[in-house]
C-alpha positions as CSV (number, residue, x, y, z in Angstrom):
1,M,5.9,7.3,-0.1
2,N,4.0,4.1,0.9
3,P,2.6,2.4,-2.3
4,I,-0.7,1.9,-0.3
5,L,-2.4,4.9,1.1
6,I,-3.3,4.5,4.7
7,E,-4.6,7.2,6.9
8,N,-5.7,6.5,10.5
9,N,-8.4,8.9,11.8
10,F,-9.4,9.9,8.1
11,L,-13.2,9.8,9.4
12,P,-13.7,11.8,12.6
13,K,-15.0,9.6,15.5
14,Q,-18.2,11.7,15.3
15,V,-18.7,10.5,11.7
16,V,-17.8,7.1,12.5
17,D,-20.1,6.9,15.3
18,Q,-22.9,8.4,13.1
19,Y,-22.5,5.9,10.3
20,T,-21.9,2.9,12.4
21,E,-25.1,3.6,14.2
22,F,-26.9,4.0,10.9
23,V,-25.3,0.7,9.4
24,K,-26.0,-1.5,12.4
25,H,-29.8,-0.6,12.6
26,T,-31.0,0.0,9.0
27,D,-33.0,-2.4,7.0
28,L,-32.2,-0.7,3.6
29,W,-29.5,-3.3,2.5
30,E,-30.2,-4.0,-1.1
31,K,-31.5,-7.3,-2.4
32,N,-29.2,-8.2,-5.4
33,G,-30.4,-11.8,-6.1
34,D,-28.4,-14.9,-4.9
35,G,-24.9,-13.4,-5.3
36,I,-21.9,-12.7,-3.0
37,W,-23.2,-9.0,-2.5
38,N,-27.0,-9.8,-1.9
39,N,-28.1,-8.0,1.1
40,R,-24.7,-6.5,1.8
41,S,-24.5,-3.3,0.2
42,L,-26.2,0.1,0.6
43,N,-25.6,2.5,-2.4
44,L,-26.0,6.3,-2.5
45,H,-29.4,6.2,-4.1
46,S,-30.8,3.9,-1.2
47,M,-29.6,6.2,1.5
48,P,-31.4,9.0,3.5
49,V,-31.1,12.3,1.8
50,E,-29.0,13.8,4.9
51,L,-26.9,10.8,5.0
52,R,-26.2,10.7,1.4
53,E,-25.0,14.3,1.3
54,S,-22.6,13.7,4.2
55,V,-21.2,10.5,2.1
56,L,-21.0,12.5,-0.9
57,D,-18.9,15.1,0.6
58,L,-16.7,12.4,2.2
59,R,-16.4,10.9,-1.4
60,I,-14.9,14.4,-2.4
61,S,-12.2,14.2,0.5
62,V,-11.4,10.6,-0.3
63,K,-10.7,11.6,-4.2
64,N,-8.6,14.6,-3.2
65,K,-6.6,12.2,-0.8
66,I,-6.1,9.8,-3.6
67,Q,-5.1,12.4,-6.1
68,Q,-2.6,13.9,-3.5
69,H,-1.1,10.5,-2.3
70,F,-0.7,9.0,-6.0
71,S,0.2,12.2,-7.4
72,T,-2.2,11.8,-10.2
73,H,-3.6,15.0,-12.0
74,K,-6.0,13.4,-14.2
75,E,-9.6,14.0,-12.9
76,L,-11.0,11.2,-11.1
77,Y,-14.8,10.2,-11.2
78,S,-16.7,7.7,-8.9
79,D,-18.5,4.9,-10.3
80,I,-19.8,3.5,-7.0
81,F,-19.5,4.5,-3.3
82,Q,-21.4,2.5,-0.6
83,F,-21.8,1.0,2.9
84,V,-20.7,-2.5,2.8
85,R,-21.4,-5.3,5.6
86,W,-19.3,-8.4,5.9
87,R,-21.1,-11.1,8.2
88,E,-19.6,-14.1,9.8
89,G,-18.4,-16.4,7.0
90,D,-17.8,-13.6,4.5
91,C,-14.4,-13.3,2.6
92,L,-12.8,-12.3,-0.6
93,D,-10.5,-15.1,-1.2
94,P,-8.4,-15.8,-3.6
95,P,-6.9,-12.4,-3.7
96,H,-8.0,-10.3,-6.7
97,A,-7.2,-6.8,-8.5
98,D,-10.2,-4.4,-9.2
99,A,-9.6,-3.7,-12.6
100,E,-7.3,-6.5,-13.9
101,N,-7.6,-10.2,-14.2
102,L,-4.7,-12.7,-13.2
103,N,-5.3,-14.7,-16.4
104,G,-5.0,-11.7,-18.6
105,T,-8.8,-11.9,-19.8
106,P,-10.7,-8.6,-19.9
107,H,-11.9,-7.5,-16.5
108,P,-15.5,-6.2,-16.3
109,F,-14.3,-3.0,-14.4
110,S,-11.1,-2.4,-16.1
111,Y,-11.9,1.3,-15.8
112,R,-11.5,1.2,-11.9
113,N,-8.2,3.0,-11.4
114,F,-8.4,3.3,-7.8
115,A,-10.4,1.6,-4.7
116,A,-10.8,3.2,-1.3
117,I,-12.2,1.5,1.9
118,M,-12.9,3.3,5.1
119,Y,-13.5,1.2,8.2
120,L,-16.2,2.0,10.6
121,N,-15.9,-0.6,13.3
122,S,-13.4,-3.1,15.0
123,D,-15.9,-5.0,17.1
124,F,-15.4,-8.2,14.9
125,E,-12.8,-11.0,14.3
126,G,-11.0,-11.9,10.8
127,G,-12.0,-9.7,7.9
128,R,-8.6,-8.3,7.4
129,I,-7.4,-6.9,4.1
130,S,-3.9,-8.1,2.8
131,F,-1.8,-7.5,0.0
132,P,0.3,-10.6,-1.4
133,N,2.6,-8.4,-3.3
134,F,3.7,-6.3,-0.4
135,D,4.8,-9.3,1.8
136,N,1.2,-10.0,2.6
137,F,0.8,-6.6,4.3
138,C,-2.2,-6.5,6.6
139,P,-2.8,-3.4,8.2
140,E,-4.6,-3.4,11.6
141,I,-8.3,-2.2,11.2
142,K,-9.0,0.9,13.0
143,P,-12.4,2.7,13.0
144,G,-11.9,5.8,10.8
145,M,-9.1,4.5,8.8
146,L,-8.7,5.0,5.0
147,V,-7.1,2.5,2.8
148,A,-6.6,3.2,-0.9
149,F,-4.8,1.7,-3.7
150,P,-4.8,1.3,-7.4
151,G,-6.7,-1.5,-9.5
152,T,-3.7,-3.1,-10.9
153,L,-2.4,-6.6,-10.4
154,D,0.4,-5.0,-8.5
155,Y,-2.2,-4.3,-5.8
156,L,-3.8,-7.8,-5.8
157,H,-5.8,-8.0,-2.4
158,G,-8.0,-10.2,-0.4
159,V,-10.2,-10.1,2.7
160,S,-9.9,-12.9,5.2
161,K,-13.0,-14.6,6.5
162,V,-15.0,-12.8,9.1
163,T,-15.0,-15.2,12.0
164,S,-17.2,-13.6,14.4
165,G,-19.3,-10.3,14.4
166,T,-19.9,-8.0,11.5
167,R,-17.4,-5.8,9.7
168,Y,-18.7,-2.5,8.5
169,T,-17.1,-0.2,5.7
170,I,-17.4,2.3,2.9
171,A,-16.0,1.2,-0.2
172,G,-15.8,3.2,-3.4
173,F,-14.1,3.0,-6.8
174,F,-12.6,5.8,-8.8
175,T,-12.0,6.1,-12.5
176,H,-10.4,8.6,-14.8
177,N,-13.1,7.8,-17.2
178,P,-16.0,10.1,-17.2
179,N,-18.2,7.5,-19.2
180,Y,-18.3,5.4,-15.8
181,A,-19.1,8.3,-13.6
182,D,-22.2,7.8,-11.5
183,S,-24.8,10.8,-11.3
184,Y,-23.8,12.2,-8.2
185,K,-21.3,15.4,-7.6
186,I,-17.8,14.7,-7.0
């Protein structure tokens, strides 16, 4: 078993095309102040109802795929599932873990057991995810591809700087703790 879940064509081309058309033309990106995520994410509550229902169905498929791949029988809940855009100059460097800090201090999202990313486009340069603990493994980005992994330090990851174009993804986090579940079905 590959320690990182990678499934090409997880999203059917028709769904990739529908989501990509939406994210490239929407003005619903959320204003979150001056931080790194300002005007870069679009959460479930901000999506049109029809799109939200499609994304919620997708989220269930992602959850099931994670449970199967990582052989976890504990229930999984989603705390966030969103469209994310990465514009020229955006990156996540140095590498990080989604639930643990390198220096051992408490992580604000210590409940995040798994992360999932689905890629919607490939018409950009840079923006590659890499895993330093796996010989800097850096999968080739393909529209429709799912990448999922645990939130621990074993799965440190970073995203290289987008050097041209805009990278569009769906990102989500899953937890075993129902206290951190959002209010949507899963």
